[in-house]
C-alpha positions as CSV (number, residue, x, y, z in Angstrom):
1,M,-16.4,-22.0,-5.6
2,K,-13.8,-23.6,-7.8
3,N,-11.8,-20.7,-8.3
4,E,-12.2,-19.6,-4.7
5,R,-10.7,-23.4,-3.5
6,Q,-7.9,-23.0,-6.2
7,A,-7.0,-19.5,-4.8
8,Q,-6.6,-20.6,-1.0
9,Q,-4.8,-23.9,-2.0
10,A,-2.2,-21.6,-3.8
11,A,-2.2,-19.2,-1.0
12,E,-1.2,-22.1,1.1
13,H,1.9,-22.7,-0.5
14,I,3.0,-19.1,-0.3
15,K,5.9,-19.1,2.4
16,A,7.4,-15.9,4.4
17,P,10.2,-14.2,2.9
18,G,13.7,-16.2,3.7
19,W,16.5,-14.7,5.9
20,F,18.3,-13.0,3.0
21,K,15.2,-10.8,2.0
22,L,14.9,-10.2,5.7
23,V,18.6,-9.1,6.2
24,L,18.2,-6.7,3.3
25,E,15.6,-4.7,5.2
26,G,18.5,-3.1,6.5
27,R,18.7,-0.9,3.4
28,A,15.6,1.2,4.5
29,P,17.7,4.2,5.6
30,W,19.2,4.3,2.3
31,E,16.1,4.7,0.3
32,L,15.5,7.6,2.4
33,W,18.9,9.1,1.2
34,A,18.1,7.9,-2.2
35,S,14.8,10.1,-2.0
36,L,17.0,13.1,-1.1
37,I,19.3,12.4,-4.1
38,A,16.1,12.0,-6.5
39,L,14.4,15.4,-5.1
40,P,15.0,16.8,-8.6
41,V,13.0,14.1,-10.2
42,L,10.6,13.9,-7.4
43,K,9.8,17.7,-7.8
44,N,8.9,17.0,-11.3
45,A,6.1,14.3,-10.3
46,P,2.7,15.0,-11.1
47,K,1.2,17.6,-9.3
48,G,-2.3,17.1,-7.7
49,D,-5.7,19.1,-7.4
50,G,-5.6,19.6,-3.7
51,H,-8.1,17.0,-2.8
52,P,-7.5,15.2,0.8
53,V,-5.5,12.1,1.4
54,M,-5.5,10.0,4.5
55,V,-2.3,8.1,5.2
56,F,-2.4,4.9,7.3
57,P,1.0,3.3,9.0
58,G,2.0,-0.2,9.4
59,L,1.9,-2.4,12.0
60,A,3.4,-1.2,15.8
61,T,4.4,2.1,14.0
62,G,2.5,5.5,14.2
63,D,2.1,8.6,12.2
64,M,5.9,9.7,12.4
65,T,6.8,6.9,9.9
66,T,4.7,8.4,7.3
67,L,5.7,11.8,7.8
68,V,8.1,11.8,4.5
69,L,5.4,10.5,2.5
70,R,3.0,13.2,4.1
71,N,5.5,15.9,3.5
72,F,5.8,14.6,-0.1
73,L,2.0,14.7,-0.7
74,K,1.8,18.0,0.8
75,D,4.6,19.5,-1.7
76,R,2.7,17.7,-4.7
77,G,-0.3,20.0,-3.7
78,Y,-2.5,17.3,-1.8
79,I,-4.0,18.1,1.7
80,P,-2.3,14.9,3.7
81,F,-4.0,13.8,7.0
82,A,-2.5,11.3,9.6
83,W,-4.4,8.6,11.1
84,E,-4.1,10.1,14.5
85,Q,-4.8,7.1,16.5
86,G,-1.4,6.4,18.1
87,V,0.5,3.2,17.4
88,N,-1.2,0.8,14.7
89,R,-1.7,-2.4,17.3
90,G,-4.0,-4.0,14.9
91,P,-7.8,-4.0,14.3
92,R,-9.0,-3.2,17.9
93,P,-12.6,-2.4,18.6
94,G,-13.5,1.2,17.4
95,V,-10.4,1.6,15.1
96,I,-12.1,1.0,11.8
97,E,-15.4,2.9,13.1
98,T,-13.0,5.9,13.7
99,C,-11.4,5.7,10.5
100,V,-14.7,5.5,8.7
101,E,-16.0,8.7,10.8
102,R,-12.7,10.8,10.1
103,V,-13.0,9.8,6.2
104,Q,-16.7,11.0,5.9
105,E,-15.7,14.2,8.1
106,L,-13.2,15.0,5.5
107,R,-15.5,14.2,2.4
108,S,-17.7,16.8,4.1
109,E,-15.4,19.5,5.0
110,H,-13.4,19.4,1.6
111,G,-16.4,18.8,-0.4
112,C,-14.9,16.0,-2.2
113,T,-13.8,12.4,-1.9
114,V,-10.8,11.2,-0.2
115,S,-7.8,9.2,-1.2
116,L,-6.4,6.5,1.1
117,V,-2.8,5.5,1.3
118,G,-2.0,2.7,3.6
119,W,1.6,1.1,4.1
120,S,1.5,-2.4,5.2
121,L,-1.3,-3.4,7.8
122,G,-2.3,0.3,7.0
123,G,-3.3,-0.6,3.5
124,I,-5.9,-3.5,4.9
125,Y,-7.3,-0.6,6.8
126,A,-7.6,1.8,3.6
127,R,-9.1,-1.2,1.5
128,E,-11.5,-2.2,4.2
129,I,-12.7,1.6,4.8
130,A,-13.2,1.7,1.1
131,K,-15.5,-1.0,0.8
132,M,-17.5,0.4,3.9
133,V,-17.7,3.8,2.2
134,P,-17.1,3.6,-1.3
135,D,-18.7,7.0,-2.4
136,D,-16.5,8.9,0.2
137,V,-13.2,7.4,-1.3
138,R,-11.7,8.6,-4.6
139,T,-8.8,5.8,-4.8
140,V,-6.9,3.6,-2.7
141,I,-3.2,3.2,-2.6
142,T,-1.4,0.2,-0.7
143,L,2.4,-0.1,0.0
144,G,3.5,-4.0,0.7
145,S,0.1,-4.8,2.1
146,P,-0.8,-8.4,2.8
147,F,-4.4,-8.7,1.7
148,T,-4.2,-12.0,-0.1
149,G,-2.3,-15.3,0.8
150,H,-1.9,-17.0,4.2
151,P,-1.8,-14.8,7.2
152,K,1.5,-16.3,8.3
153,A,3.4,-15.6,4.9
154,T,5.0,-12.7,6.5
155,N,7.7,-12.3,8.9
156,A,5.5,-10.0,11.2
157,W,2.8,-12.4,12.3
158,R,4.1,-13.0,15.7
159,L,4.5,-9.3,16.1
160,Y,0.9,-8.8,15.2
161,E,-0.1,-11.2,17.9
162,F,2.1,-9.6,20.4
163,A,0.8,-6.2,19.5
164,S,-2.9,-6.7,19.2
165,G,-3.2,-9.8,21.5
166,R,-5.0,-11.5,19.3
167,S,-4.3,-14.9,17.1
168,I,-3.6,-14.2,13.5
169,D,-5.7,-17.3,12.8
170,D,-8.6,-15.9,14.4
171,D,-8.6,-12.8,12.1
172,A,-7.8,-14.9,9.0
173,R,-10.9,-13.3,7.0
174,I,-8.7,-14.3,3.9
175,A,-12.1,-14.2,1.4
176,D,-13.0,-10.7,2.8
177,L,-9.7,-9.4,2.6
178,R,-8.9,-10.6,-0.9
179,S,-11.8,-8.9,-2.4
180,T,-11.0,-5.7,-4.2
181,P,-12.4,-2.1,-3.2
182,P,-15.1,-1.0,-5.4
183,V,-13.0,2.3,-6.2
184,P,-9.6,2.5,-8.3
185,T,-7.0,0.4,-6.5
186,T,-3.4,0.5,-6.7
187,S,-1.1,-2.1,-4.9
188,I,2.4,-1.1,-4.8
189,F,4.9,-4.3,-3.9
190,S,8.4,-5.3,-4.0
191,R,9.7,-8.8,-4.9
192,T,12.4,-8.1,-2.2
193,D,10.2,-7.3,0.4
194,G,11.6,-9.1,3.7
195,V,8.8,-8.4,5.7
196,V,5.7,-9.7,3.5
197,A,5.6,-12.2,0.6
198,W,5.1,-10.4,-2.2
199,Q,2.7,-12.7,-3.7
200,C,0.4,-11.8,-0.9
201,S,0.3,-8.1,-2.4
202,L,-0.8,-9.2,-5.7
203,E,-4.3,-7.5,-6.7
204,E,-6.4,-9.1,-9.2
205,E,-6.2,-6.6,-12.1
206,T,-9.2,-5.4,-13.7
207,E,-10.1,-1.9,-15.3
208,R,-10.1,-0.4,-11.7
209,S,-7.3,-2.3,-10.1
210,E,-3.6,-2.8,-11.0
211,N,-0.1,-3.6,-9.5
212,I,2.9,-1.6,-9.6
213,E,6.2,-3.5,-8.6
214,V,9.3,-1.2,-7.4
215,H,12.4,-2.3,-5.9
216,A,12.2,-1.6,-2.3
217,S,12.4,-2.8,1.3
218,H,9.4,-3.2,3.4
219,I,10.4,-0.8,5.9
220,G,11.7,1.7,3.6
221,M,8.8,1.6,1.1
222,G,6.9,4.7,2.1
223,M,10.0,6.8,1.7
224,N,11.4,5.1,-1.3
225,P,11.7,7.4,-4.5
226,T,10.0,4.9,-7.2
227,A,7.2,4.4,-4.8
228,L,6.9,8.0,-4.1
229,Y,6.8,8.9,-7.8
230,A,4.3,6.1,-8.4
231,I,1.8,7.3,-5.5
232,A,2.1,11.2,-7.1
233,D,1.3,9.7,-10.5
234,R,-1.7,7.7,-9.3
235,L,-3.0,10.6,-7.1
236,A,-2.7,13.0,-9.9
237,Q,-5.3,11.4,-12.1
238,A,-8.8,13.4,-12.4
239,E,-11.6,11.7,-10.5
240,G,-13.7,9.3,-13.0
241,E,-10.7,9.3,-15.5
242,W,-8.7,6.5,-13.9
243,Q,-6.1,4.6,-16.2
244,R,-3.7,2.0,-15.4
245,F,0.1,3.2,-14.6
246,D,1.9,3.7,-17.8
247,R,5.6,2.6,-17.7
248,E,6.5,4.3,-20.7
249,G,8.1,7.9,-20.3
250,L,11.0,9.6,-18.5
251,A,13.3,8.7,-21.3
252,G,13.0,5.1,-20.8
253,L,13.7,5.1,-17.1
254,K,10.1,3.9,-16.2
255,K,10.5,0.6,-17.7
256,L,13.8,0.3,-15.7
257,L,12.7,1.4,-12.6
258,Y,9.0,-0.2,-12.7
259,R,9.4,-3.8,-13.8
260,D,6.4,-5.8,-15.5
261,P,4.4,-7.0,-12.5
262,R,2.8,-9.7,-14.7
263,R,6.2,-11.4,-15.7
264,N,6.5,-15.0,-14.6
265,P,6.7,-14.9,-10.8
266,R,8.9,-18.2,-11.1
267,F,11.9,-16.5,-12.4
268,G,13.9,-14.9,-9.9
269,V,13.3,-12.1,-7.2
270,F,15.1,-9.4,-9.4
């Protein structure tokens, strides 16, 4: 109880990103160009074993926004699936249940567990689904997802209320959302995220959960080359042999591109 109260008090002090980071979200198109330029490197990203991967879009977006990511996953040897529920307008009645049914169908059709990749609010879906049907899920990867901290520590909470028609405070199941799924879980986050306070995307690291820091915007994270490479690296692990992300390699580039997420959070954003 004491640790829970301390976590709640710390969360209340987390603020939404300031205007400077919000302005930096305009670099998202450049992240797409960066991925095109980095294609030779991305072509050498670890290849997969052909298992199915379901991809969830962020708030007020649909499957078109995850097209780059899904095409990349297909190129890496996976079978990617869109969520196919139109625009993500929040956890409306039946949405999670439909997603769970789809994951179970994919598990049955392909004869293997399904990996879940969720961008922003889509990552919340991925985490909650994995908690509901852990035997059907291989791993969970989230991109800038606010699963901890205060619900208003983002610059999108008003959009959430408008899109979902619900008060953000009504859905503040903070304790439930904070709990880590019982499957290998990776949170990819950026300290320069202009929409979600990066502290809200920090996972409690255990033997089966980790954080990977990238330098990316929130809007462009799903097409950022460093995020794409990290996703491929995580998905390529053999089932039952999950290991933490190794920042070594690529002639020293990994340590440059992937900062240590455990460094003192009080020291700057870069």
